[in-house]
C-alpha positions as a Markdown table, in Angstrom:
| # | Residue | x | y | z |
|---|---|---|---|---|
| 1 | Pro | 0.0 | 0.0 | 0.0 |
| 2 | Gln | 1.1 | 3.5 | -0.7 |
| 3 | Leu | 2.0 | 5.8 | 2.2 |
| 4 | Thr | 0.2 | 9.1 | 2.6 |
| 5 | Lys | 2.3 | 12.2 | 3.1 |
| 6 | Tyr | 1.8 | 12.4 | 6.8 |
| 7 | Glu | 1.7 | 8.7 | 7.7 |
| 8 | Thr | 5.3 | 8.6 | 8.9 |
| 9 | Glu | 4.7 | 11.6 | 11.2 |
| 10 | Leu | 1.4 | 10.1 | 12.4 |
| 11 | Phe | 2.9 | 6.8 | 13.5 |
| 12 | Phe | 5.9 | 8.6 | 15.1 |
| 13 | Gly | 3.5 | 10.8 | 17.1 |
| 14 | Leu | 1.5 | 7.6 | 18.1 |
| 15 | Ala | 4.8 | 6.1 | 19.2 |
| 16 | Leu | 5.7 | 9.1 | 21.4 |
| 17 | Leu | 2.1 | 9.0 | 22.8 |
| 18 | Leu | 2.5 | 5.3 | 23.7 |
| 19 | Leu | 5.9 | 6.1 | 25.3 |
| 20 | Phe | 4.3 | 8.8 | 27.5 |
| 21 | Val | 1.4 | 6.6 | 28.4 |
| 22 | Leu | 3.6 | 3.6 | 29.4 |
| 23 | Leu | 5.8 | 5.9 | 31.5 |
| 24 | Met | 2.8 | 7.4 | 33.2 |
| 25 | Tyr | 1.5 | 3.9 | 33.9 |
| 26 | Phe | 4.8 | 2.9 | 35.4 |
| 27 | Ser | 4.8 | 6.0 | 37.6 |
| 28 | Ser | 1.3 | 5.2 | 38.8 |
| 29 | Trp | 2.4 | 1.6 | 39.5 |
| 30 | Cys | 5.2 | 3.0 | 41.7 |
| 31 | Arg | 2.8 | 5.1 | 43.7 |
| 32 | His | 0.0 | 2.5 | 43.9 |
| 33 | Pro | 1.5 | -1.0 | 43.5 |
| 34 | Ala | -0.8 | -3.6 | 42.2 |
| 35 | Gly | -0.1 | -7.2 | 41.4 |
| 36 | Val | 3.1 | -7.3 | 43.5 |
| 37 | Pro | 3.5 | -10.6 | 45.4 |
| 38 | Gly | 3.0 | -10.3 | 49.2 |
| 39 | Gly | 5.0 | -11.9 | 52.0 |
| 40 | Leu | 8.5 | -11.4 | 53.1 |
| 41 | Ser | 10.4 | -13.5 | 50.6 |
| 42 | Trp | 13.4 | -11.9 | 48.9 |
| 43 | Arg | 11.5 | -11.9 | 45.6 |
| 44 | Ser | 8.5 | -9.9 | 46.9 |
| 45 | Leu | 10.8 | -7.6 | 48.8 |
| 46 | Ala | 12.8 | -6.9 | 45.6 |
| 47 | Tyr | 9.7 | -5.8 | 43.7 |
| 48 | Arg | 8.5 | -3.7 | 46.6 |
| 49 | Asn | 11.9 | -2.1 | 47.1 |
| 50 | Ser | 11.9 | -0.9 | 43.4 |
| 51 | Gln | 9.0 | 1.3 | 44.4 |
| 52 | Arg | 10.7 | 2.6 | 47.5 |
| 53 | Asn | 11.9 | 5.8 | 46.0 |
| 54 | Ser | 9.4 | 6.4 | 43.1 |
| 55 | Thr | 11.1 | 9.7 | 41.9 |
| 56 | Arg | 14.5 | 7.9 | 41.4 |
| 57 | Ser | 12.9 | 4.9 | 39.8 |
| 58 | Asn | 10.7 | 7.0 | 37.4 |
| 59 | Phe | 13.7 | 9.2 | 36.4 |
| 60 | Ser | 15.9 | 6.2 | 35.7 |
| 61 | Val | 13.2 | 4.3 | 33.7 |
| 62 | Ala | 12.2 | 7.4 | 31.7 |
| 63 | Leu | 15.9 | 8.2 | 30.8 |
| 64 | Ile | 16.5 | 4.6 | 29.6 |
| 65 | Ala | 13.2 | 4.4 | 27.7 |
| 66 | Leu | 13.7 | 7.7 | 25.8 |
| 67 | Ala | 17.3 | 6.8 | 24.9 |
| 68 | Thr | 16.2 | 3.3 | 23.8 |
| 69 | Phe | 13.4 | 4.8 | 21.7 |
| 70 | Thr | 15.8 | 7.3 | 20.0 |
| 71 | Ile | 18.4 | 4.7 | 19.2 |
| 72 | Leu | 16.1 | 2.0 | 17.8 |
| 73 | Ser | 13.8 | 4.3 | 15.9 |
| 74 | Met | 16.8 | 6.0 | 14.2 |
| 75 | Ala | 19.0 | 2.9 | 13.7 |
| 76 | Ala | 16.3 | 0.8 | 12.1 |
| 77 | Asn | 15.8 | 3.6 | 9.5 |
| 78 | Arg | 19.5 | 3.4 | 8.4 |
| 79 | Val | 19.5 | 2.6 | 4.7 |
| 80 | Ser | 22.1 | 0.6 | 2.8 |
| 81 | Leu | 22.3 | -0.5 | -0.9 |
| 82 | Asn | 21.3 | -4.1 | -1.0 |
| 83 | Gly | 19.4 | -6.4 | -3.2 |
| 84 | Asp | 19.9 | -6.9 | -7.0 |
| 85 | Leu | 21.0 | -3.5 | -8.2 |
| 86 | Thr | 21.0 | -4.7 | -11.8 |
| 87 | Asp | 17.2 | -5.1 | -11.7 |
| 88 | Arg | 15.2 | -2.4 | -13.5 |
| 89 | Ser | 12.9 | -2.0 | -10.5 |
| 90 | Ser | 15.8 | -1.3 | -8.1 |
| 91 | Val | 17.1 | 2.1 | -7.0 |
| 92 | Thr | 19.6 | 2.1 | -9.9 |
| 93 | Gly | 16.9 | 1.4 | -12.5 |
| 94 | Gly | 19.2 | -1.2 | -13.9 |
| 95 | Phe | 21.8 | 1.4 | -14.9 |
| 96 | Gln | 25.5 | 1.0 | -14.1 |
| 97 | Ile | 26.8 | 4.4 | -15.0 |
| 98 | Val | 25.6 | 8.0 | -14.8 |
| 99 | Gly | 27.3 | 10.8 | -16.8 |
| 100 | Gln | 27.1 | 14.5 | -17.2 |
| 101 | Ala | 28.6 | 16.9 | -19.7 |
| 102 | Glu | 29.4 | 20.6 | -19.1 |
| 103 | Met | 28.8 | 21.3 | -22.8 |
| 104 | Pro | 25.7 | 19.8 | -24.4 |
| 105 | Ile | 26.3 | 17.0 | -26.9 |
| 106 | Leu | 24.2 | 17.2 | -30.0 |
| 107 | Gln | 25.1 | 13.9 | -31.6 |
| 108 | Asp | 23.7 | 10.4 | -30.8 |
| 109 | Ile | 26.5 | 8.5 | -29.2 |
| 110 | Asn | 24.6 | 5.2 | -29.7 |
| 111 | Thr | 25.2 | 5.4 | -33.5 |
| 112 | Glu | 28.4 | 5.0 | -35.5 |
| 113 | Val | 27.7 | 8.2 | -37.3 |
| 114 | Gly | 27.3 | 10.1 | -34.0 |
| 115 | Arg | 30.5 | 8.6 | -32.6 |
| 116 | Phe | 32.3 | 9.5 | -35.8 |
| 117 | Glu | 31.2 | 13.1 | -35.6 |
| 118 | Leu | 32.4 | 13.2 | -32.0 |
| 119 | Gly | 35.7 | 11.8 | -32.9 |
| 120 | Ile | 35.2 | 8.6 | -31.0 |
| 121 | Asp | 36.4 | 5.2 | -32.1 |
| 122 | His | 33.5 | 4.2 | -34.3 |
| 123 | Ser | 34.4 | 0.6 | -34.6 |
| 124 | Gly | 31.8 | -0.3 | -32.0 |
| 125 | Glu | 34.0 | -2.6 | -30.1 |
| 126 | Asn | 33.9 | -0.5 | -27.0 |
| 127 | Phe | 30.1 | -0.2 | -27.2 |
| 128 | Lys | 29.1 | -3.8 | -27.4 |
| 129 | Gly | 26.5 | -4.4 | -24.8 |
| 130 | Val | 26.4 | -0.7 | -23.9 |
| 131 | Tyr | 23.4 | 1.6 | -24.5 |
| 132 | Ile | 23.3 | 5.3 | -23.5 |
| 133 | Tyr | 20.0 | 7.1 | -22.7 |
| 134 | Pro | 20.7 | 10.9 | -23.3 |
| 135 | Met | 18.6 | 13.5 | -21.5 |
| 136 | Arg | 18.2 | 17.2 | -21.9 |
| 137 | Leu | 19.1 | 19.2 | -18.7 |
| 138 | Gln | 17.9 | 22.6 | -17.5 |
| 139 | Pro | 20.4 | 23.7 | -14.9 |
| 140 | Gly | 19.0 | 24.8 | -11.5 |
| 141 | Asp | 19.0 | 24.1 | -7.8 |
| 142 | Asp | 19.8 | 20.6 | -6.5 |
| 143 | Thr | 16.6 | 19.1 | -4.9 |
| 144 | Ser | 18.4 | 16.4 | -3.0 |
| 145 | Cys | 19.6 | 16.2 | 0.7 |
| 146 | Leu | 22.9 | 17.6 | -0.5 |
| 147 | Asn | 21.4 | 21.0 | -0.7 |
| 148 | Leu | 21.0 | 22.8 | 2.6 |
| 149 | Tyr | 18.5 | 25.3 | 1.2 |
| 150 | Arg | 15.1 | 25.0 | -0.3 |
| 151 | Pro | 15.3 | 24.9 | -4.1 |
| 152 | Val | 13.6 | 27.8 | -5.9 |
| 153 | Arg | 14.3 | 26.8 | -9.4 |
| 154 | Pro | 15.0 | 23.0 | -9.5 |
| 155 | Arg | 17.1 | 21.1 | -12.0 |
| 156 | Ile | 14.9 | 19.6 | -14.7 |
| 157 | Leu | 15.6 | 16.6 | -17.0 |
| 158 | Gly | 13.9 | 15.9 | -20.3 |
| 159 | Val | 13.2 | 12.2 | -20.5 |
| 160 | Pro | 13.3 | 10.8 | -24.0 |
| 161 | Glu | 10.7 | 8.4 | -25.4 |
| 162 | Asp | 12.9 | 5.3 | -25.5 |
| 163 | Phe | 13.6 | 5.8 | -21.7 |
| 164 | Arg | 9.8 | 6.1 | -21.0 |
| 165 | Thr | 9.2 | 3.0 | -23.1 |
| 166 | Arg | 11.9 | 1.1 | -21.3 |
| 167 | Gly | 10.5 | 1.8 | -17.8 |
| 168 | Gly | 12.4 | 1.0 | -14.7 |
| 169 | Phe | 12.6 | 2.2 | -11.0 |
| 170 | Thr | 9.9 | 1.8 | -8.5 |
| 171 | Phe | 7.1 | 4.3 | -7.8 |
| 172 | Ser | 5.9 | 4.9 | -4.3 |
| 173 | His | 3.0 | 7.3 | -5.2 |
| 174 | Leu | 0.8 | 7.4 | -8.2 |
| 175 | Pro | -2.5 | 9.2 | -9.0 |
| 176 | Ser | -5.7 | 7.5 | -8.2 |
| 177 | Asp | -6.9 | 7.8 | -11.8 |
| 178 | Val | -4.1 | 5.9 | -13.5 |
| 179 | Thr | -5.0 | 4.0 | -16.6 |
| 180 | Pro | -4.1 | 0.3 | -17.0 |
| 181 | Ala | -1.3 | 1.3 | -19.4 |
| 182 | Glu | 0.1 | 3.9 | -17.0 |
| 183 | Lys | -0.1 | 1.4 | -14.1 |
| 184 | Ser | 1.9 | -1.1 | -16.1 |
| 185 | Asn | 4.5 | 1.6 | -17.0 |
| 186 | Pro | 4.0 | 4.8 | -14.8 |
| 187 | Trp | 6.5 | 6.8 | -17.0 |
| 188 | Leu | 3.7 | 7.2 | -19.5 |
| 189 | Ile | 2.0 | 9.6 | -17.1 |
| 190 | Leu | 4.5 | 12.2 | -18.3 |
| 191 | Glu | 2.6 | 12.2 | -21.6 |
| 192 | Arg | -0.6 | 13.5 | -20.0 |
| 193 | Asn | -2.1 | 16.8 | -21.2 |
| 194 | Leu | -3.0 | 18.7 | -18.0 |
| 195 | Gly | -4.0 | 21.9 | -19.8 |
| 196 | Glu | -2.3 | 25.1 | -20.7 |
| 197 | Gly | 0.6 | 26.1 | -18.4 |
| 198 | Val | 0.5 | 22.9 | -16.4 |
| 199 | Ile | 3.3 | 20.3 | -16.9 |
| 200 | Pro | 3.3 | 16.7 | -15.5 |
| 201 | Val | 6.4 | 16.0 | -13.5 |
| 202 | Ile | 7.9 | 13.0 | -11.7 |
| 203 | Gly | 10.2 | 13.4 | -8.7 |
| 204 | Asp | 11.9 | 11.4 | -6.0 |
| 205 | Tyr | 9.6 | 10.9 | -3.0 |
| 206 | Glu | 12.1 | 11.9 | -0.3 |
| 207 | Ser | 13.4 | 14.9 | -2.2 |
| 208 | Val | 9.9 | 16.1 | -2.9 |
| 209 | Gln | 8.6 | 15.7 | 0.6 |
| 210 | Trp | 11.6 | 16.8 | 2.7 |
| 211 | Val | 13.4 | 19.3 | 0.5 |
| 212 | Leu | 10.7 | 20.8 | -1.7 |
| 213 | Lys | 8.0 | 20.3 | 1.0 |
| 214 | Leu | 5.5 | 19.1 | -1.6 |
| 215 | Gly | 3.4 | 16.0 | -2.2 |
| 216 | Leu | 1.6 | 14.1 | -5.0 |
| 217 | Gly | -0.7 | 16.4 | -7.0 |
| 218 | Gln | 0.8 | 19.6 | -5.7 |
| 219 | Glu | 2.4 | 22.2 | -8.0 |
| 220 | Leu | 5.6 | 24.2 | -8.2 |
| 221 | Lys | 5.7 | 27.4 | -10.1 |
| 222 | Ile | 8.7 | 28.3 | -12.3 |
| 223 | Asn | 9.5 | 30.4 | -15.4 |
| 224 | Asp | 10.1 | 28.8 | -18.7 |
| 225 | Gly | 12.8 | 29.7 | -21.1 |
| 226 | Leu | 10.9 | 32.8 | -22.3 |
| 227 | Gly | 10.2 | 34.0 | -18.8 |
| 228 | Arg | 6.6 | 32.9 | -18.8 |
| 229 | Pro | 5.2 | 31.2 | -15.6 |
| 230 | Val | 4.4 | 27.5 | -15.8 |
| 231 | Asn | 3.2 | 25.1 | -13.1 |
| 232 | Leu | 5.0 | 21.8 | -12.5 |
| 233 | Arg | 2.4 | 19.3 | -11.2 |
| 234 | Leu | 3.7 | 16.2 | -9.4 |
| 235 | Val | 2.0 | 13.2 | -11.0 |
| 236 | Gly | 4.3 | 10.4 | -9.7 |
| 237 | Leu | 6.9 | 9.9 | -7.0 |
| 238 | Leu | 9.8 | 7.5 | -7.2 |
| 239 | Lys | 10.8 | 5.3 | -4.2 |
| 240 | Gly | 14.4 | 6.0 | -3.8 |
| 241 | Ser | 16.2 | 6.6 | -7.1 |
| 242 | Leu | 19.1 | 8.3 | -9.0 |
| 243 | Phe | 16.9 | 11.3 | -9.6 |
| 244 | Gln | 17.0 | 12.8 | -6.1 |
| 245 | Ser | 18.6 | 16.0 | -7.5 |
| 246 | Glu | 16.2 | 16.6 | -10.4 |
| 247 | Leu | 12.6 | 16.7 | -11.5 |
| 248 | Leu | 11.6 | 14.9 | -14.7 |
| 249 | Ile | 9.4 | 15.8 | -17.6 |
| 250 | Ser | 9.1 | 14.4 | -21.1 |
| 251 | Glu | 11.6 | 15.5 | -23.7 |
| 252 | Glu | 8.9 | 16.8 | -26.0 |
| 253 | Thr | 7.6 | 19.1 | -23.2 |
| 254 | Phe | 11.1 | 20.1 | -22.3 |
| 255 | Gln | 11.7 | 21.4 | -25.8 |
| 256 | Glu | 8.5 | 23.4 | -25.7 |
| 257 | Val | 9.3 | 24.9 | -22.3 |
| 258 | Phe | 13.0 | 25.4 | -22.7 |
| 259 | Pro | 13.5 | 25.9 | -26.5 |
| 260 | Asp | 16.9 | 27.5 | -26.0 |
| 261 | Arg | 18.4 | 24.4 | -24.4 |
| 262 | Glu | 20.0 | 22.3 | -27.2 |
| 263 | Gly | 21.7 | 19.0 | -27.0 |
| 264 | Tyr | 22.0 | 16.5 | -24.2 |
| 265 | Ser | 23.9 | 17.0 | -20.9 |
| 266 | Tyr | 22.8 | 14.1 | -18.7 |
| 267 | Phe | 23.3 | 10.4 | -19.6 |
| 268 | Leu | 22.3 | 7.1 | -18.1 |
| 269 | Ile | 24.3 | 4.1 | -19.3 |
| 270 | Glu | 23.1 | 0.6 | -19.4 |
| 271 | Ser | 25.9 | -2.0 | -19.8 |
| 272 | Asp | 26.1 | -5.8 | -19.6 |
| 273 | Lys | 29.8 | -5.6 | -18.8 |
| 274 | Gln | 31.0 | -6.7 | -15.4 |
| 275 | Glu | 33.5 | -3.8 | -15.1 |
| 276 | Ser | 32.2 | -0.3 | -15.4 |
| 277 | Gln | 35.5 | 1.5 | -15.1 |
| 278 | Pro | 36.8 | 0.7 | -18.7 |
| 279 | Val | 33.6 | 2.2 | -20.2 |
| 280 | Met | 33.8 | 5.2 | -17.9 |
| 281 | Asp | 37.5 | 5.8 | -18.8 |
| 282 | Phe | 36.7 | 5.4 | -22.5 |
| 283 | Leu | 33.9 | 8.0 | -22.4 |
| 284 | Glu | 35.7 | 10.5 | -20.3 |
| 285 | Gly | 38.8 | 10.2 | -22.4 |
| 286 | Asn | 37.0 | 10.7 | -25.7 |
| 287 | Leu | 34.5 | 13.3 | -24.5 |
| 288 | Gly | 36.9 | 15.4 | -22.4 |
| 289 | Glu | 36.4 | 18.5 | -24.5 |
| 290 | Tyr | 32.7 | 18.5 | -23.5 |
| 291 | Gly | 33.6 | 18.3 | -19.8 |
| 292 | Phe | 32.1 | 14.8 | -19.6 |
| 293 | Ser | 32.4 | 13.1 | -16.2 |
| 294 | Ala | 31.0 | 9.7 | -15.2 |
| 295 | Gln | 30.5 | 7.7 | -12.0 |
| 296 | Glu | 28.9 | 4.5 | -11.1 |
| 297 | Thr | 25.3 | 4.7 | -10.1 |
| 298 | Val | 26.0 | 2.9 | -6.8 |
| 299 | Gln | 28.5 | 5.6 | -5.9 |
| 300 | Lys | 26.1 | 8.4 | -6.6 |
| 301 | Leu | 23.4 | 6.7 | -4.5 |
| 302 | Ala | 25.9 | 6.1 | -1.7 |
| 303 | Gly | 26.6 | 9.8 | -1.6 |
| 304 | Tyr | 22.9 | 10.5 | -1.0 |
| 305 | Leu | 22.6 | 7.8 | 1.7 |
| 306 | Ser | 25.8 | 8.9 | 3.5 |
| 307 | Val | 24.1 | 12.3 | 4.3 |
| 308 | Arg | 20.9 | 10.5 | 5.6 |
| 309 | Asn | 23.0 | 8.0 | 7.6 |
| 310 | Thr | 25.1 | 10.8 | 9.0 |
| 311 | Tyr | 22.0 | 12.5 | 10.5 |
| 312 | Ile | 20.9 | 9.1 | 11.9 |
| 313 | Ser | 24.4 | 8.5 | 13.4 |
| 314 | Thr | 24.1 | 11.9 | 15.2 |
| 315 | Phe | 20.8 | 10.9 | 16.8 |
| 316 | Glu | 22.2 | 7.5 | 17.6 |
| 317 | Thr | 25.2 | 9.2 | 19.4 |
| 318 | Leu | 22.9 | 11.4 | 21.4 |
| 319 | Gly | 20.7 | 8.5 | 22.3 |
| 320 | Gly | 23.7 | 6.3 | 23.2 |
| 321 | Leu | 24.9 | 9.0 | 25.5 |
| 322 | Gly | 21.5 | 9.1 | 27.2 |
| 323 | Leu | 21.5 | 5.3 | 27.4 |
| 324 | Ile | 24.9 | 5.2 | 29.0 |
| 325 | Leu | 23.9 | 7.9 | 31.5 |
| 326 | Gly | 20.7 | 6.0 | 32.3 |
| 327 | Thr | 22.5 | 2.7 | 33.0 |
| 328 | Leu | 25.2 | 4.4 | 35.0 |
| 329 | Gly | 22.6 | 6.3 | 36.8 |
| 330 | Leu | 20.9 | 3.1 | 37.8 |
| 331 | Gly | 24.1 | 1.9 | 39.2 |
| 332 | Val | 24.5 | 5.1 | 41.2 |
| 333 | Val | 20.9 | 4.8 | 42.4 |
| 334 | Leu | 21.4 | 1.3 | 43.4 |
| 335 | Leu | 24.6 | 2.1 | 45.3 |
| 336 | Arg | 22.9 | 5.0 | 47.1 |
| 337 | Asn | 19.9 | 2.8 | 48.0 |
| 338 | Val | 22.1 | 0.2 | 49.5 |
| 339 | Val | 24.0 | 2.7 | 51.6 |
| 340 | Glu | 20.8 | 4.3 | 52.8 |
| 341 | Arg | 19.4 | 0.8 | 53.7 |
| 342 | Arg | 22.4 | -0.6 | 55.5 |
| 343 | Arg | 20.5 | -0.9 | 58.8 |
| 344 | Glu | 17.7 | -2.7 | 57.0 |
| 345 | Leu | 20.0 | -5.1 | 55.3 |
| 346 | Ala | 21.9 | -5.7 | 58.6 |
| 347 | Ile | 18.7 | -6.7 | 60.4 |
| 348 | Met | 17.6 | -8.9 | 57.5 |
| 349 | Arg | 21.1 | -10.6 | 57.6 |
| 350 | Ala | 20.7 | -11.2 | 61.3 |
| 351 | Ser | 17.2 | -12.5 | 60.7 |
| 352 | Gly | 18.5 | -15.4 | 58.5 |
| 353 | Phe | 18.7 | -13.9 | 55.0 |
| 354 | Ser | 22.0 | -15.0 | 53.4 |
| 355 | Gln | 24.3 | -12.5 | 51.7 |
| 356 | Tyr | 23.5 | -14.3 | 48.4 |
| 357 | Ser | 19.8 | -13.7 | 48.8 |
| 358 | Leu | 20.3 | -10.0 | 49.8 |
| 359 | Ser | 22.6 | -9.5 | 46.8 |
| 360 | Leu | 20.1 | -11.2 | 44.4 |
| 361 | Met | 17.3 | -9.1 | 45.9 |
| 362 | Val | 19.1 | -5.8 | 45.2 |
| 363 | Ile | 20.1 | -6.9 | 41.7 |
| 364 | Ile | 16.5 | -7.8 | 40.8 |
| 365 | Glu | 15.4 | -4.4 | 42.0 |
| 366 | Asn | 17.8 | -2.8 | 39.5 |
| 367 | Gly | 17.1 | -5.3 | 36.8 |
| 368 | Trp | 13.4 | -4.7 | 37.0 |
| 369 | Leu | 13.9 | -0.9 | 36.4 |
| 370 | Leu | 16.3 | -1.7 | 33.6 |
| 371 | Ile | 13.9 | -4.1 | 31.9 |
| 372 | Ser | 11.0 | -1.7 | 32.3 |
| 373 | Gly | 12.9 | 1.1 | 30.6 |
| 374 | Leu | 14.1 | -1.0 | 27.7 |
| 375 | Ser | 10.7 | -2.6 | 27.2 |
| 376 | Ile | 8.9 | 0.7 | 27.1 |
| 377 | Gly | 11.4 | 2.2 | 24.6 |
| 378 | Phe | 11.5 | -0.9 | 22.4 |
| 379 | Leu | 7.7 | -1.2 | 22.1 |
| 380 | Ser | 7.3 | 2.5 | 21.3 |
| 381 | Ala | 10.0 | 2.3 | 18.6 |
| 382 | Leu | 8.2 | -0.6 | 16.9 |
| 383 | Ile | 5.1 | 1.6 | 16.5 |
| 384 | Ala | 7.3 | 4.3 | 14.9 |
| 385 | Leu | 8.6 | 1.8 | 12.3 |
| 386 | Ile | 5.3 | 0.5 | 11.0 |
| 387 | Pro | 5.1 | 2.8 | 7.9 |
| 388 | Asn | 8.5 | 1.6 | 6.7 |
| 389 | Trp | 8.1 | -2.0 | 7.8 |
| 390 | Glu | 8.0 | -3.5 | 4.3 |
| 391 | His | 11.3 | -1.8 | 3.4 |
| 392 | Leu | 12.9 | -2.6 | 6.8 |
| 393 | Ser | 11.8 | -6.2 | 6.8 |
| 394 | Ser | 14.2 | -6.8 | 3.8 |
| 395 | Gln | 17.0 | -5.5 | 5.9 |
| 396 | Ser | 16.0 | -7.6 | 9.0 |
| 397 | Pro | 16.1 | -4.7 | 11.5 |
| 398 | Leu | 14.8 | -6.8 | 14.4 |
| 399 | Gly | 18.0 | -8.7 | 14.8 |
| 400 | Pro | 20.3 | -5.6 | 15.4 |
| 401 | Met | 17.5 | -4.0 | 17.5 |
| 402 | Leu | 17.4 | -7.0 | 19.8 |
| 403 | Tyr | 21.2 | -7.2 | 20.0 |
| 404 | Thr | 21.3 | -3.5 | 21.0 |
| 405 | Val | 18.7 | -4.1 | 23.7 |
| 406 | Leu | 20.5 | -7.2 | 25.0 |
| 407 | Leu | 23.8 | -5.4 | 25.0 |
| 408 | Val | 22.4 | -2.5 | 27.0 |
| 409 | Phe | 20.8 | -4.9 | 29.5 |
| 410 | Ala | 24.1 | -6.8 | 29.9 |
| 411 | Phe | 25.9 | -3.4 | 30.5 |
| 412 | Gly | 23.3 | -2.3 | 33.1 |
| 413 | Met | 23.4 | -5.6 | 34.9 |
| 414 | Thr | 27.2 | -5.5 | 35.0 |
| 415 | Ala | 27.0 | -2.0 | 36.6 |
| 416 | Ser | 24.5 | -3.5 | 39.1 |
| 417 | Leu | 26.8 | -6.3 | 40.0 |
| 418 | Leu | 29.7 | -3.9 | 40.5 |
| 419 | Ala | 27.5 | -1.7 | 42.7 |
| 420 | Val | 26.4 | -4.6 | 44.8 |
| 421 | Arg | 30.0 | -5.9 | 45.2 |
| 422 | Val | 31.1 | -2.5 | 46.4 |
| 423 | Ser | 28.1 | -2.1 | 48.7 |
| 424 | Phe | 28.4 | -5.4 | 50.5 |
| 425 | Arg | 32.1 | -4.9 | 51.2 |
| 426 | Val | 31.1 | -2.6 | 54.0 |
| 427 | Pro | 30.7 | -4.7 | 57.3 |
| 428 | Leu | 27.1 | -4.8 | 58.4 |
| 429 | Leu | 27.8 | -5.7 | 62.1 |
| 430 | Pro | 28.8 | -2.2 | 63.2 |
| 431 | Val | 25.6 | -0.9 | 61.6 |
| 432 | Leu | 23.6 | -3.5 | 63.4 |
| 433 | Lys | 25.0 | -2.5 | 66.8 |
| 434 | Thr | 23.5 | 1.0 | 66.3 |
| 435 | Glu | 20.0 | -0.5 | 66.3 |
């Protein structure tokens, strides 16, 4: 199913609401315990003692839950290039190389005549299994995450007919009135006639939503090559693609809107060769006078993802710092509780409780608070991930998430053991004599 524009924000808000409700429920439980086993066994005492100082317990659980929620909700959205990148429905569209020329190229590089006019070796040996899709380019502002400012006049590509017929990439959003032919090949939507002054446009979903602040069916006003205002209406959104820096229209429309832009400046190259570097070197060497530069599509996509993952890493670092402070805080709280309860522990020791039982009781107190905070943060993070679950399931995010939770739990319990070891080194007999 397609995601609405605000579905991600909705589920993230619900996750925060669930986090708040669970923390409030835990706070209420600390003030009014229910379902806690009675008696004087060390197990029942451990649960009751975790409610002894509700302010400390609530603060520790809230800090751990918030940090866990931040880390898991951010880490699970980390994106990597995986799957079959040679498939036409993948993020690369099945293209291995993307190229751009500073000076427009008028000739068709796919033909021997065109290569001859460009002064390229026209034997065809270097072009076996290689096909180039040239596109017209109207320079403008980058619409990807690499641009820190909101684009006013975005870069626009004119998509040729053979590219539209070929198809490729995956669409995340399409209009509700698509025809069977358009549903089979959504690129045909660019051929729609939307009326005078309105141009059908396809863009990348993340660039459109987060950089342009627009959505499906909305319009962006620009000036054409003659200075006349035209409206670009978004009729389709791609699900992660090479076109995060541009908006796409049909080549025929491009020539009408920008009649002064001649030739082709943007190239997508499809190759059945295992090595892309020889093709890239050959094109750059023979088209150097046009300022031609090429790079692998995987490298270009990795550049986009690195920016996104850097932001995620920042939030993970902040969440990790909070998580460390929370677990260390639990150890400090535990140590302080034991110091304050030395008389109580001394009387219990004299009443027949073994040191092992008392140590286990104190560890369970701390472990209960640790498990509560981790569980609240983990459950809330799962709600936030529901909109992207189909994408995340292919990356198996639950494994790393569970490993993170278990690692934090182990770290917290280790801090608890150290606190107990330090606490029970103090002799309890002198304390007992004061009673």
